[in-house]
C-alpha positions in Angstrom: 154.9 132.6 199.1 156.2 135.3 200.3 154.0 137.3 202.7 152.7 140.5 201.0 153.3 143.9 202.9 151.4 145.4 205.2 150.9 149.2 206.5 149.2 150.1 209.2 148.7 153.7 208.8 146.6 157.1 209.2 145.7 159.1 206.6 147.1 162.5 208.4 149.7 160.7 210.3 152.9 162.6 209.1 154.7 159.6 210.0 152.9 157.4 208.2 153.1 159.7 204.9 157.2 159.3 204.8 156.2 155.8 204.7 154.0 155.9 202.1 156.2 157.8 200.3 159.7 155.7 200.6 156.9 152.8 199.9 156.4 153.8 196.4 159.7 155.2 196.0 161.4 151.9 196.8 158.2 150.5 194.1 156.7 148.1 196.8 152.7 147.8 196.5 151.3 147.1 200.0 148.1 146.1 201.6 146.2 148.5 203.8 145.5 148.3 207.2 143.8 152.0 208.7 144.1 152.5 212.9 141.9 155.5 213.2 143.5 157.9 215.5 141.1 160.2 216.3 138.6 157.0 217.1 141.4 156.2 219.4 141.9 152.5 217.6 145.9 152.9 218.4 145.1 152.5 222.0 143.6 148.2 221.3 145.7 145.9 222.2 146.0 144.5 218.6 147.9 148.1 217.7 149.9 147.8 221.4 151.1 144.2 220.3 152.3 145.6 217.0 153.6 148.6 218.6 153.6 148.9 222.2 153.8 152.5 222.8 150.7 152.7 220.3 152.1 155.0 217.7 151.9 154.2 213.5 153.1 153.4 211.2 153.8 150.0 211.9 155.3 148.0 208.4 155.2 144.3 208.3 157.9 143.2 205.6 160.3 140.3 205.1 158.7 138.3 208.4 159.3 141.6 210.4 157.2 143.9 212.1 158.8 147.2 212.2 157.5 150.9 214.0 159.0 154.0 213.6 159.1 155.4 210.3 163.3 155.7 210.2 163.7 152.6 211.2 161.0 151.6 208.8 162.9 154.0 206.3 166.0 153.0 206.8 165.4 149.2 206.3 164.2 150.2 203.0 167.3 151.5 202.2 169.5 148.8 203.2 167.2 146.4 202.0 166.3 148.3 198.5 169.1 150.5 198.1 167.9 151.6 194.8 166.4 154.3 194.0 168.3 155.9 196.7 167.0 157.8 199.6 170.0 158.8 201.5 173.0 160.9 199.6 176.6 158.8 199.2 179.3 159.2 201.6 179.7 159.6 205.3 179.6 163.5 205.8 176.1 163.7 203.5 174.2 160.9 204.8 174.6 162.4 208.2 173.3 165.5 207.4 170.4 164.4 205.7 169.8 162.3 208.7 170.2 166.3 210.7 167.0 167.2 209.1 165.3 164.0 209.5 165.7 163.9 213.5 165.4 167.8 213.4 162.0 167.2 212.3 161.4 163.6 214.0 162.3 164.5 217.1 162.2 168.2 217.5 158.7 169.1 215.6 156.5 166.4 215.3 156.4 164.8 218.7 155.2 167.9 220.2 152.4 168.3 217.9 151.2 164.7 218.7 147.7 163.8 219.6 148.7 162.5 223.3 150.8 165.8 223.9 147.9 168.2 222.3 145.4 166.4 224.8 148.2 166.5 227.8 148.8 170.1 227.5 145.3 171.9 227.2 141.3 170.0 226.8 140.8 173.4 224.6 140.9 173.2 220.7 142.5 176.8 220.7 145.4 176.1 222.9 146.0 173.2 221.3 146.7 174.7 218.1 148.4 177.5 220.2 150.6 175.3 221.1 151.4 172.9 217.9 151.7 176.5 216.5 154.4 177.8 218.3 156.8 174.6 217.9 155.8 174.4 214.6 156.8 178.1 214.3 160.2 177.0 216.1 160.9 174.2 214.3 160.1 175.8 210.6 162.3 178.6 211.6 165.6 175.9 212.3 164.8 174.0 209.5 165.0 177.2 206.3 168.1 178.1 208.9 169.8 174.1 208.7 168.8 173.6 205.1 170.3 177.1 204.1 173.4 176.3 206.0 173.7 172.6 204.5 172.8 174.4 201.3 177.1 175.0 201.0 177.7 170.8 200.8 175.1 169.7 198.1 174.8 170.5 194.1 172.4 173.7 193.8 169.0 172.7 193.1 165.6 173.1 194.6 165.4 170.1 196.7 165.7 169.8 200.8 169.4 168.6 200.2 170.6 169.5 196.6 169.1 168.5 193.1 167.8 165.2 194.0 165.3 164.2 196.1 166.4 162.4 199.6 165.1 161.2 202.7 164.8 165.0 203.5 162.2 166.0 201.6 160.5 163.2 202.9 160.4 164.7 206.5 160.1 168.0 205.3 157.0 167.5 203.0 154.8 166.1 205.8 156.0 168.8 208.5 155.2 171.7 206.6 151.2 170.4 205.6 151.5 170.2 209.6 152.6 173.7 210.5 150.0 175.2 207.4 147.3 173.5 209.3 148.3 174.6 212.7 147.7 178.1 210.9 152.2 179.2 210.5 152.6 181.8 208.4 155.4 179.9 205.8 156.0 183.1 203.9 159.6 183.4 205.7 160.8 180.6 204.9 161.4 180.3 201.4 163.8 177.8 201.6 161.3 175.1 203.0 158.9 176.4 200.2 161.0 175.8 197.4 162.2 172.4 199.1 158.2 171.4 199.1 157.5 172.7 196.2 160.1 170.5 194.0 159.3 166.9 196.2 155.9 167.3 195.9 156.2 167.6 191.7 158.1 164.5 192.0 157.3 161.1 190.5 155.3 159.1 193.4 154.2 162.2 195.5 150.9 161.9 195.1 150.4 158.5 195.9 151.5 159.2 200.0 149.9 161.8 200.0 146.9 162.4 203.1 144.0 162.6 200.5 144.7 160.0 198.4 144.5 157.6 201.7 141.9 155.2 202.7 139.6 157.0 205.6 140.8 160.2 204.3 137.6 162.9 204.3 135.7 163.0 200.5 134.6 166.6 199.6 
């Protein structure tokens, strides 16, 4: 009997959001285990055994325990290549990874709860820090999408006329920028990609507000 796919995640984690979305696109149902970051559950021995840096998400699949969203999504792409999340060809795939890493390495880590708390014990100071790096990142992301647009068919998504892994990283980061008070009106290309991606199939199931543990109004 095949072991179930299990995802350890938190409702508002942007990294976990990317993975939930990829699982939905690949048609993979999963059992959900919530790791409450606000309560510090990621710091416990069980989560550290799964991921020594005490982050989410972690995915148990095919007898493997995988952490880090890039590694997880690339594993899903390698083992379940249809529908594809990466464009075909070495150049287009590298450009998709460029967008992924701009967000994954250049923006998102600077707003992590651990970083914010290390920077300041003042919530206002934390928000200002996160807003600064999100705004800086959105400026770079806007320029990058405009530059890369010449290499893909015309379309509203991050990389042209179809949803790719770039959109799975873009949408959660835009959500975070908005949460930290960044004015997004100067970034029309980013906002167009966000709108197209959120209107695509499977997007709703991955949204933070639709996850276990999310606040209910």
